[in-house]
VEXLOVO-990499 format. One line per field, with one value per atom (N, C-alpha, C): residue in three letters; atom name; x, y negated, z negated. Coordinates in steps of 0.1 Angstrom, whole numbers, plus 5000, padded with zeros to 4 digits. Layout:
<recs>
type (ala, ...) .
atom (CA, ...) .
c1 (X, ...) .
c2 (Y, ...) .
c3 (Z, ...) .
</recs>
This chain:
<recs>
type (met, met, met, glu, glu, glu, thr, thr, thr, gly, gly, gly, ile, ile, ile, ser, ser, ser, val, val, val, ala, ala, ala, cys, cys, cys, glu, glu, glu, val, val, val, ser, ser, ser, val, val, val, gly, gly, gly, thr, thr, thr, phe, phe, phe, met, met, met, ser, ser, ser, glu, glu, glu, tyr, tyr, tyr, phe, phe, phe, val, val, val, lys, lys, lys, ile, ile, ile, lys, lys, lys, met, met, met, phe, phe, phe, asp, asp, asp, asp, asp, asp, lys, lys, lys, leu, leu, leu, trp, trp, trp, thr, thr, thr, gly, gly, gly, ala, ala, ala, val, val, val, asp, asp, asp, arg, arg, arg, glu, glu, glu, met, met, met, val, val, val, phe, phe, phe, glu, glu, glu, leu, leu, leu, glu, glu, glu, lys, lys, lys, glu, glu, glu, pro, pro, pro, thr, thr, thr, lys, lys, lys, glu, glu, glu, phe, phe, phe, tyr, tyr, tyr, val, val, val, lys, lys, lys, gly, gly, gly, arg, arg, arg, ile, ile, ile, cys, cys, cys, ala, ala, ala, tyr, tyr, tyr, leu, leu, leu, ile, ile, ile, ser, ser, ser, phe, phe, phe, asp, asp, asp, lys, lys, lys, glu, glu, glu, ser, ser, ser, gly, gly, gly, thr, thr, thr, ala, ala, ala, thr, thr, thr, ile, ile, ile, glu, glu, glu, leu, leu, leu, pro, pro, pro, ile, ile, ile, glu, glu, glu, glu, glu, glu, ser, ser, ser, thr, thr, thr, val, val, val, gly, gly, gly, arg, arg, arg, lys, lys, lys, ile, ile, ile, ile, ile, ile, val, val, val, ser, ser, ser, leu, leu, leu, gly, gly, gly, ile, ile, ile, val, val, val, arg, arg, arg, arg, arg, arg, glu, glu, glu, arg, arg, arg, val, val, val, pro, pro, pro, ala, ala, ala) .
atom (N, CA, C, N, CA, C, N, CA, C, N, CA, C, N, CA, C, N, CA, C, N, CA, C, N, CA, C, N, CA, C, N, CA, C, N, CA, C, N, CA, C, N, CA, C, N, CA, C, N, CA, C, N, CA, C, N, CA, C, N, CA, C, N, CA, C, N, CA, C, N, CA, C, N, CA, C, N, CA, C, N, CA, C, N, CA, C, N, CA, C, N, CA, C, N, CA, C, N, CA, C, N, CA, C, N, CA, C, N, CA, C, N, CA, C, N, CA, C, N, CA, C, N, CA, C, N, CA, C, N, CA, C, N, CA, C, N, CA, C, N, CA, C, N, CA, C, N, CA, C, N, CA, C, N, CA, C, N, CA, C, N, CA, C, N, CA, C, N, CA, C, N, CA, C, N, CA, C, N, CA, C, N, CA, C, N, CA, C, N, CA, C, N, CA, C, N, CA, C, N, CA, C, N, CA, C, N, CA, C, N, CA, C, N, CA, C, N, CA, C, N, CA, C, N, CA, C, N, CA, C, N, CA, C, N, CA, C, N, CA, C, N, CA, C, N, CA, C, N, CA, C, N, CA, C, N, CA, C, N, CA, C, N, CA, C, N, CA, C, N, CA, C, N, CA, C, N, CA, C, N, CA, C, N, CA, C, N, CA, C, N, CA, C, N, CA, C, N, CA, C, N, CA, C, N, CA, C, N, CA, C, N, CA, C, N, CA, C, N, CA, C, N, CA, C, N, CA, C, N, CA, C, N, CA, C, N, CA, C, N, CA, C, N, CA, C, N, CA, C, N, CA, C) .
c1 (5054, 5046, 5057, 5054, 5066, 5062, 5065, 5070, 5074, 5078, 5084, 5075, 5070, 5061, 5062, 5055, 5057, 5041, 5039, 5033, 5035, 5019, 5015, 5016, 5028, 5019, 5026, 5027, 5032, 5041, 5047, 5063, 5066, 5067, 5074, 5089, 5093, 5111, 5112, 5118, 5125, 5127, 5127, 5143, 5155, 5157, 5176, 5174, 5185, 5188, 5189, 5185, 5187, 5175, 5160, 5148, 5141, 5126, 5114, 5104, 5096, 5085, 5076, 5067, 5058, 5040, 5035, 5021, 5009, 5009, 5001, 4983, 4974, 4965, 4957, 4951, 4951, 4932, 4930, 4918, 4904, 4915, 4897, 4895, 4906, 4908, 4914, 4921, 4932, 4943, 4952, 4965, 4973, 4985, 4998, 5013, 5012, 5026, 5041, 5049, 5068, 5073, 5086, 5098, 5108, 5109, 5115, 5128, 5141, 5154, 5147, 5156, 5155, 5151, 5165, 5166, 5150, 5138, 5129, 5121, 5124, 5114, 5113, 5109, 5115, 5099, 5107, 5092, 5089, 5093, 5091, 5087, 5079, 5069, 5078, 5082, 5093, 5093, 5112, 5114, 5104, 5106, 5095, 5098, 5091, 5090, 5086, 5087, 5086, 5071, 5066, 5055, 5043, 5050, 5040, 5045, 5035, 5037, 5038, 5044, 5047, 5043, 5037, 5031, 5053, 5049, 5059, 5054, 5070, 5060, 5072, 5068, 5075, 5072, 5091, 5093, 5084, 5078, 5073, 5073, 5064, 5059, 5049, 5045, 5033, 5032, 5018, 5016, 5007, 4995, 4982, 4976, 4967, 4960, 4945, 4932, 4919, 4912, 4913, 4907, 4892, 4886, 4870, 4871, 4877, 4875, 4884, 4895, 4901, 4912, 4915, 4928, 4940, 4949, 4962, 4966, 4977, 4978, 4993, 5003, 5014, 5025, 5037, 5046, 5054, 5056, 5064, 5076, 5085, 5102, 5105, 5090, 5096, 5082, 5082, 5071, 5065, 5052, 5044, 5040, 5045, 5038, 5023, 5009, 4997, 4993, 5002, 4994, 5004, 5019, 5024, 5034, 5040, 5043, 5034, 5020, 5016, 5001, 4992, 4983, 4978, 4962, 4957, 4951, 4957, 4959, 4948, 4943, 4937, 4945, 4943, 4953, 4955, 4945, 4946, 4963, 4965, 4978, 4989, 4990, 5000, 5007, 5019, 5030, 5037, 5038, 5049, 5061, 5069, 5075, 5092, 5102, 5114, 5126, 5128, 5137, 5148, 5157, 5170, 5175, 5183, 5188, 5196) .
c2 (2812, 2804, 2797, 2783, 2779, 2781, 2781, 2783, 2774, 2766, 2758, 2747, 2742, 2733, 2721, 2716, 2710, 2710, 2703, 2707, 2691, 2678, 2672, 2676, 2669, 2674, 2655, 2662, 2651, 2654, 2645, 2644, 2643, 2650, 2641, 2647, 2642, 2642, 2659, 2669, 2680, 2680, 2690, 2694, 2691, 2693, 2694, 2685, 2680, 2666, 2672, 2688, 2693, 2696, 2693, 2694, 2685, 2688, 2683, 2692, 2682, 2689, 2688, 2701, 2696, 2703, 2693, 2701, 2695, 2711, 2711, 2711, 2709, 2706, 2718, 2733, 2749, 2740, 2749, 2750, 2747, 2758, 2754, 2746, 2735, 2721, 2724, 2742, 2742, 2736, 2733, 2730, 2743, 2743, 2751, 2742, 2742, 2737, 2746, 2737, 2746, 2732, 2735, 2733, 2739, 2726, 2732, 2726, 2729, 2722, 2706, 2698, 2688, 2686, 2694, 2696, 2697, 2708, 2713, 2695, 2684, 2679, 2665, 2657, 2647, 2639, 2621, 2611, 2612, 2608, 2605, 2585, 2587, 2571, 2561, 2569, 2562, 2571, 2565, 2572, 2579, 2592, 2598, 2593, 2596, 2589, 2605, 2603, 2614, 2614, 2597, 2599, 2602, 2593, 2591, 2604, 2610, 2615, 2605, 2610, 2602, 2612, 2604, 2611, 2616, 2628, 2633, 2649, 2651, 2668, 2671, 2690, 2699, 2709, 2714, 2723, 2738, 2742, 2757, 2767, 2780, 2783, 2787, 2786, 2793, 2802, 2809, 2822, 2828, 2818, 2817, 2806, 2808, 2795, 2789, 2790, 2793, 2784, 2775, 2762, 2760, 2772, 2774, 2767, 2770, 2773, 2757, 2753, 2741, 2748, 2757, 2760, 2769, 2771, 2775, 2785, 2792, 2802, 2800, 2794, 2793, 2798, 2802, 2804, 2797, 2791, 2777, 2784, 2782, 2778, 2788, 2788, 2791, 2799, 2807, 2818, 2804, 2804, 2804, 2811, 2813, 2830, 2827, 2822, 2827, 2827, 2822, 2821, 2823, 2828, 2835, 2824, 2824, 2822, 2819, 2825, 2822, 2816, 2804, 2799, 2799, 2786, 2787, 2770, 2767, 2749, 2741, 2729, 2728, 2721, 2720, 2719, 2707, 2699, 2685, 2675, 2688, 2685, 2694, 2697, 2704, 2699, 2699, 2694, 2701, 2703, 2708, 2705, 2710, 2704, 2709, 2702, 2708, 2713, 2725, 2735, 2734, 2732, 2733, 2749, 2748, 2762, 2766) .
c3 (5138, 5129, 5121, 5118, 5113, 5097, 5087, 5074, 5063, 5068, 5062, 5060, 5045, 5048, 5033, 5033, 5016, 5011, 5000, 4993, 4979, 4981, 4973, 4961, 4953, 4940, 4929, 4918, 4909, 4902, 4901, 4892, 4880, 4870, 4855, 4852, 4840, 4840, 4835, 4840, 4834, 4822, 4816, 4802, 4804, 4810, 4817, 4835, 4834, 4842, 4856, 4859, 4873, 4876, 4869, 4872, 4870, 4875, 4873, 4871, 4862, 4858, 4868, 4878, 4886, 4882, 4890, 4884, 4903, 4905, 4919, 4911, 4922, 4923, 4930, 4926, 4937, 4940, 4948, 4958, 4943, 4934, 4927, 4916, 4919, 4909, 4896, 4898, 4883, 4887, 4878, 4882, 4880, 4890, 4888, 4883, 4872, 4866, 4864, 4865, 4865, 4867, 4860, 4860, 4872, 4885, 4897, 4894, 4905, 4907, 4916, 4910, 4917, 4935, 4934, 4948, 4953, 4952, 4959, 4959, 4953, 4952, 4958, 4966, 4976, 4973, 4980, 4987, 4969, 4960, 4951, 4949, 4948, 4952, 4939, 4930, 4923, 4915, 4902, 4896, 4885, 4880, 4871, 4858, 4849, 4830, 4825, 4815, 4805, 4800, 4805, 4799, 4807, 4819, 4832, 4846, 4850, 4866, 4881, 4885, 4900, 4910, 4922, 4932, 4942, 4947, 4951, 4960, 4967, 4978, 4971, 4972, 4971, 4982, 4982, 4987, 4987, 5001, 4999, 5007, 5005, 5022, 5021, 5036, 5039, 5039, 5036, 5037, 5048, 5046, 5054, 5053, 5065, 5066, 5068, 5062, 5068, 5071, 5087, 5090, 5087, 5087, 5079, 5066, 5061, 5042, 5039, 5050, 5044, 5036, 5033, 5025, 5033, 5025, 5030, 5013, 5017, 5008, 5008, 4998, 4999, 4989, 4986, 4983, 4977, 4964, 4957, 4950, 4953, 4947, 4936, 4929, 4910, 4905, 4900, 4897, 4882, 4880, 4864, 4862, 4850, 4838, 4841, 4845, 4840, 4860, 4860, 4880, 4893, 4892, 4897, 4904, 4918, 4931, 4943, 4945, 4954, 4946, 4956, 4949, 4966, 4960, 4971, 4972, 4980, 4977, 4986, 4986, 5000, 5013, 5020, 5039, 5034, 5030, 5030, 5023, 5014, 5005, 5014, 5026, 5027, 5040, 5047, 5051, 5057, 5073, 5083, 5081, 5074, 5073, 5082, 5092, 5094, 5083, 5089, 5079, 5087, 5077, 5080, 5086, 5099, 5101, 5096) .
</recs>
């Protein structure tokens, strides 16, 4: 099974030039938020600003998925202090990605 995926997210400018702030909607409607390297984020609809988040995608790893419940457990590249790195999201925001060898 391929584990390289991307997840739909909302993106804003980070504190440093090398990072973005990212929000991901979890399955329970809570938000995962974190600062990630810009290299992990792609397909931005436009350049984000401090005031507004824009749609994009973040690289992640698929841990497991359940078609019946429509959920996927994923691991993100950075830990969020209250939730951690592994979260459950809707399958609808997950997309398989080609990971370079």
